[in-house]
C-alpha positions in Angstrom: 28.4 14.5 -87.0 25.9 13.9 -90.6 27.6 12.3 -93.5 28.2 13.8 -96.5 27.5 11.3 -98.7 24.7 8.8 -99.4 25.5 5.2 -101.2 23.6 4.7 -105.0 22.8 1.4 -107.3 22.1 2.0 -110.7 20.4 -0.8 -112.2 19.0 -1.8 -115.5 17.2 -5.5 -116.5 21.3 -6.4 -117.9 23.0 -4.3 -116.2 24.7 -2.8 -112.9 25.9 0.8 -114.2 26.9 2.7 -110.9 27.8 1.1 -107.2 29.0 4.4 -105.4 29.1 7.2 -102.6 28.1 10.0 -104.1 27.1 13.9 -102.8 24.3 14.5 -105.3 21.5 12.8 -107.4 19.3 15.0 -109.8 16.7 12.4 -111.2 14.4 13.4 -114.3 10.5 11.3 -112.6 8.0 11.1 -114.9 6.8 14.4 -113.6 10.1 16.8 -113.2 13.3 16.7 -111.9 13.7 16.5 -107.6 17.0 16.0 -105.8 18.9 14.0 -103.6 21.3 15.6 -101.0 22.8 12.8 -97.8 19.8 12.2 -95.3 16.9 12.6 -98.2 13.3 11.4 -96.5 11.9 8.4 -98.0 11.0 8.5 -101.1 9.8 6.1 -104.0 9.3 7.9 -107.7 8.6 6.7 -111.1 11.7 7.6 -112.9 11.0 9.6 -116.2 13.0 10.0 -119.4 15.9 12.4 -119.2 19.1 13.2 -117.4 20.3 11.3 -114.2 23.7 13.1 -113.0 25.5 11.6 -110.3 28.0 14.2 -108.2 30.6 12.9 -106.4 32.7 14.1 -103.4 36.1 16.0 -103.4 37.1 12.7 -100.9 36.2 10.3 -103.8 37.9 11.6 -106.8 34.9 14.9 -106.9 32.9 15.3 -110.6 29.7 14.5 -112.4 28.6 11.8 -114.2 25.7 11.7 -116.5 23.1 9.0 -117.9 20.1 9.3 -120.6 17.9 7.5 -118.2 14.3 5.9 -119.9 11.5 4.4 -117.1 12.4 2.5 -114.4 11.5 3.7 -110.7 13.4 5.1 -107.5 13.5 4.6 -104.0 15.5 6.4 -101.6 15.3 4.6 -97.9 18.8 5.6 -95.3 21.1 6.4 -96.8 21.4 4.7 -100.2 19.9 5.8 -103.5 18.5 2.5 -105.8 17.7 3.6 -109.6 15.9 1.0 -110.8 15.7 1.7 -115.6 14.3 0.4 -118.0 17.5 1.4 -120.0 20.1 3.8 -119.2 23.2 4.9 -120.9 26.3 6.9 -119.3 26.6 10.2 -121.4 29.9 9.5 -122.5 29.3 6.7 -124.1 26.7 7.8 -126.2 28.3 9.3 -130.1 26.6 12.5 -131.9 26.8 9.8 -135.3 24.8 7.4 -133.8 22.3 9.5 -132.0 21.6 11.9 -135.1 21.6 8.8 -137.4 18.7 7.6 -134.2 16.6 10.6 -134.5 16.9 10.8 -138.6 14.9 7.3 -137.5 12.8 8.3 -135.5 11.9 11.1 -137.1 11.3 9.0 -140.5 9.1 6.3 -138.5 5.3 7.1 -137.7 2.6 5.3 -136.0 0.9 2.3 -137.9 -2.1 4.0 -139.0 -4.4 0.7 -138.5 -2.3 0.1 -135.0 -5.3 -1.6 -132.3 -4.3 1.4 -130.0 -3.4 3.8 -132.0 -2.5 6.6 -129.5 -0.3 3.6 -128.2 1.1 3.7 -130.8 1.7 7.3 -131.5 3.2 8.1 -127.8 5.4 5.3 -128.6 6.8 6.7 -131.5 6.6 10.6 -129.6 8.9 8.9 -126.3 11.3 7.2 -129.4 11.5 10.8 -130.6 12.3 12.2 -127.9 14.9 10.1 -126.6 17.2 10.7 -129.7 16.2 14.4 -129.7 17.6 14.2 -126.1 20.6 11.7 -126.8 21.8 14.3 -129.6 22.0 17.0 -127.3 23.6 14.9 -124.4 26.6 13.5 -126.6 26.9 17.1 -127.9 28.0 18.6 -124.5 29.3 15.3 -122.6 32.0 15.4 -125.0 36.2 16.1 -123.4 33.6 15.7 -119.8 33.3 12.9 -116.9 35.4 11.1 -114.4 
């Protein structure tokens, strides 16, 4: 009989956020979302900016948990999903007020006109704006949710 769960590890450079058995993961890769179920073929993918959502099995408390992730890599090998994120924040730790303040500050930022690589600076500022807007949306949608 095939297993109904697999191990999921979410790690940033500063902390380990998750190391549990889960039933499903929705992953924001740099080129779109993909899902992971038990028994999935091996894969290595680049992590993008978005909401990482994991669903626990009923035998492991059920429910879901979400994270705001930004950059890194994902690997599924055997029965272990490893997510090495540059940045990750549990959505239950996001507050709407802080996220809105971050969005307001990001919207005021502009790439320096004299930057050595102007295009890279424009992309960095735009990514900060997208991340802040996503944080606001996730903070609003995660109120009262979680395990």
